[in-house]
N, C-alpha and C positions, 0 to 999 in steps of 0.2 A: 969623642974621637971624630974624625972627619972621613966620610965615605966619598971618594972621587967621583962616583957616578950619579951622586945625589945633588941635583941642582933643580931649581925651579925654572919655569919658563922665563926666558930673558937672561939666563945665564948665572944667577946668583947661587953661589955654593951655600950649602946648608950644612950645619955641624950637628951631628947627633948627640944629644945629652946622654950622659952615663947614668944619671939617676934623677929621680923626681919624687915629689910628695904624693902619697896614696892615703886615703882615708880607711881605716881597719876597724872591724868590729870583733869582739871576742867575748864569749860568755864563759866564765870560769867556773871551775867545779866547786868553787866557794860560794856560788850563787850570786855572782856579780857581773854585770855587763860593763865593758870598758871600750870606750871609743878613743881612738887616738890618730894621730898623723905619723906615718912611717915613711922614711927615706928609702925608697926601694930602687933596685937596679932598673935601667930601661934597656930592654933587649933591641939591639940593633936589627933592622929587618933584613931578611934573606930571602932569596927565591921570589915568591910572589906575595911577600909581606909588605906592609906600609906601617910607618910610625906616625901617629897623629898626636899633635899637640891639642889636648882637649881644652875647649873653649867654652863648653856649655853642656850641662848634664842635669836633667829634671829629677826631682824627687817625687817618685810615684808611690802609691800604696804598696806595690809589690817590692819597692826598695826599702820601705820602712819595716817590712816584716823581716828582712834580713839585717838591716842596720840596728834596730832596737830589740828585736827578738820579742820575748815575753817580759821584758823588764818593766817595772813600774816607774815610770818616768817622773812621777812626783818626787822620787827619791834622788833625782839626779843631782850631782854635785861636781864641780870643776876644780881641778888642782894639777899643777905641773904639766899643763897643756893636754890633760886628758879629761874625759867625762866618765864618771861611774854611776851606776844605779843599781838597785837591788832587784833580783828576780825572785818572785815569791817562791817559796819552797815547793808548793803543789804544782807549779808550772814548769820545774826544772826537768820533769820526765819528758815533756814535750821537746826540750831543747837538747836532749841526749846526743843526738847525732853531730851536733856542732860544739859540744863542750870542749874548751881549751884549745880550740882551733881559731887562730886569727884569720878572719875572712875579709876580703876586699868587697866593696859595694858599688852599686850603680849599674843598672841594666843597659842603659842607652845614653848617648850623647852625640856631640858633634865638634868638629874642629878642623885644623888645617894639616894636610899631609906635609911633614917636613923631611921625610926621608923615605926611601923605598928601595926594595930589592931589585935585582936586575931583570926580573921578568917583565915583559911588555905591559901586562895588565897593571902591575904595580907602578911602573915608570909613568904610565899614562895619568895617574892620580897625583903625581908630585906637584904640589903647589895648590892642589885643589881643596875646597872645602867639602868635607864628607860627613855623613851620619853613620853612626855604628850602633849595632846591637850586639855587644861583645862582653858585657860584664865588666867589673873592675873599673867603672867609668868615673868614679869619684877620684880622679888622679890627674896629674898634670900631663902625663903621656900615656899613650896605649898602642902597643903593637898588635896588629891584626892581619889577617889575610885580605887582599885586595877585593876578593869577592864578597866579603862580609860588610864591605862599605858601600854606601849609596851616595854617589856624587850629588851635590846639591846644585840647583839652578844658580846661575851666575849672579843673579841679583838677591840670593839668599844669604842670610847671616847665620852663623852657628846657632844663635838663639832660635831662629826660624826652624832649623833642622833638628834641634836637640831632642825633640819629642815625636820624631816621625816614625818611630817603629812601635813601641808598646801600645799606645792608645789608638793610633790610626790603623794598624794591622788587627788589633782586636776588634775594633768596630767593623772593618771590612770583612773580618773572618766569621763574625756574627751573622751576617748577610749571606756568606758562602755556606755556612752550616745550615741555614734555613733552606736554601736551594738544594742542597745535597741530600737533606733528609726528607724532602718532600712537603715542606710547610710553605705557607704563602705569606705569612705575616708574623711580626715579632712583638714581644713585650719585653721592656727593659726597665730595671729597677736602678735606683739612684741616678735617675736619668738626666739630672742637671749638671752633672760632673762634666769635666773636660771631655772625656770619652763620650758620654751620653750625648752632648752637643754635636760632636762629629757624626755620631750615629743618626741623629735627626737630619743633618745636612746630606748624608749618603742616602738615606731613605727618600728624603723629598727628591733628590736628583735622579735616583733610580726607580722611583714609583712604587716603593715598597711601604705597605701600611705598617705603621708603628704605634703601639701603645706605650706611652712613657709613665712611669710611676715616680713620683717625687714625695717629699716629705713636708712641704710648706707652700703656702700661696706665693711667697717670694720665688721659690724655685720653680714653680709653674709658669710664672711670668717670664723667666729667662727662656723657657722653651717656647711658649706661644709667641714671643717676640721674634723667635727664629722661623715661625711658620708651622710648628708643630700643631697637629690636629687634635690628637687625642692625648691629653695631659691630666692625669689624675693624682690627687693628693691623698696619700695614704693616711693622713691624719684627719680627714674629713669624716664625718658621721655617715655619709652617703657612700664611702669608698667602694664597699662591695657591689652595691647596685650600679655605681658608675662603671666599675670594671666589667661587670657582666655586659653592660650596654655596649661598652667599647669593643668587647670580644665578639659580641654578635655582629657588630658593624664591620669588624676587620677580619674575622674568622681566624684569628692568631691562635696557634696551637703550639707555639715555641716560646720560651722565655729564658732570658739570661738575668740571673739575679746576683748582684753585687753585694747584697746585704748578708745573706748567708744564714744567720742566726734568726730565731724568732719563728712567727707563723706565716710570713709573707709568701714564701714559695708554696705552701699548702693553700693559701688563700688564692693564689693564681690558679693553681690546678683545680680547685673547686669552682671557680668562676668560669673556666675553661669548660668544665662538665656541665654547668648550668647553661652556658652558651650553646653547647652542642645539643643539649636536650630541648632547647627552645624551638628547634626546627621540627616542623610537622613529621610525624612518623618515627621520631628519633628515639622514643622512650623504650627502654629495656631495664628489667628489674636488675639485671647484671651491670647496669651503667652503659654509657655510650661506647661505641666501637671506635670512636675517634681517638687516636694516639695523642696524648697530651704530654709535653716534655719541658722539664725545667732543668736548666744547667747552672749551677752555683759556680761563679767564677771569682767571687771576692768574698771577703769576710769583714765587712764593716761593723757587723755585729758579732761578737764572740759567744753570744748566748747559743745554747743548743738549738738545732733545727728541729722544729716541732711539725709533725705531720698529723692532720686530722683526716682519716681516710673517708673522704666523702666524694670521691670522683671515679667510682668504678674500678675497673682493672686494667683499662688501656692507658697507662701512664708511666711515666719514668722520671727519675730525679737523680743527678749525678754531679760530678765535678767536671769542670772544663778549664783547660789552660791553653794559652796561645801556641807556646812552643811545640807541644805534641801535634797539635793540629797542623801547623806549618810542616812539620816532618811528614805528616801523613800525606798532604796534598802534592808534595814534591817541588823540586826547584823551579820548574817552569812557571807553576801556578804562583809560587812565592814572588817570583820576579814580576809577574803580571800585577800583583797587588802593590808590590814596592814602586812599580813605575806610576801607578795611579797616585800614590802618596806623593811622589816627586812632582807630578804633573799638577796637583791641586794642593800644593803645600801651604800656600798663602790665602787659600779660600776654605775649602772643606775641612782641611787638617791644620788650620791655624792654631796655635796655642798662645795663651796669654799668661803672663807670670805676675804674681804678687810682688816678689822680690828677687833680686839676684844677690847671692851670698858666696863668700869665699869658702875655701875648705876650712880655714880657721873659725870663720863664723858659724859654720855648720855644727861645731863643737860647742858652741855656747848654750847653756841650759835654757835661756829665755828664747832663743832662736829655735832650738829643738822643740820647745813647747808650742811655738807658733806653726811650724810645719808638721808637727804630728797631730794637730787638730783635725787634718783632713777636711776642712771646711769646704763646702761648695763654693767654687769660684776663686779659691785660693790655691795656688800652685807655685812652688819655689823652684828657683833654678840655681844650680851650684856652677859658679865660674871659677874653675881650679887656679887659674893664673891671676885672679883678682888680687890686688894688693901686693 
């Protein structure tokens, strides 16, 4: 249908679509994951809402958790436009909250505003390219409030802006947490990731000491080429000694761990304790009084988190997510962070993609296997209207 007040600058009328394709994920009580494309109604914008034609949406690790759940993707098979895969019986309990519920996927994306409600804030975005953190972004269209959209610079493409929320705001928020909790330097694991590279650029620009932990010499080179000073390879036999030296040099007492499983979080706490005790007069049989904190914010390893208590009593380990942190700091601070992302979109927060795929290609088993590898330096972009 047509909305008479919806026109882009220059007077071109725009027609609001009534439906569009959306990628859906469901885990059935039978123990099967099913991925499909559904034709869903498109909500015409009212009041302060805008309708965005989605042109680009990245596949982030957080998206894969919802998209694929606990399914064993080695069992994936395609038929009749759908992909199915088996969920191991022992993992179905973890999926209980979403069983038999068809769910849209995609945290963030970017596109063009093609319709707007009558409010001035919405009308001001008509015809503009915007980025959105709104969920359900693996779709051809998305209706959101104007305040939830970030207008992109005039020279930016949808691909430029597609990843400007999750990774950039997470990286910026890590530095914010450091400041708010009284730390002066950071440790980051899986540091050669897209997010990790952004964090290196932020810390270099802001003068923050950063210890980067990677898993191979190739990943280490990525960061040293960016100018990172402290880059440690966790696969090296000298890793723990190197980590202690870096922590002595930086005085880092806060870490963000994207791995989650295994011993790495515990190793970081132990190294922080050794660094603290290396200072004259610091020894205590109860451990150092310096508080050491690790936040686990990812799950690249699904193994149990192992803790070897060798770091006194002044320590903490817990989970951390972006969305609750943004809610905690409030709209004004969030807007400050968002504005920095917009200002440095093509420099600090630039993202690079391995491939651009359509919604239909996102359901091909071989393509799923490629983007589910979560390999360093590989990032896939869904282009919903491609093809």
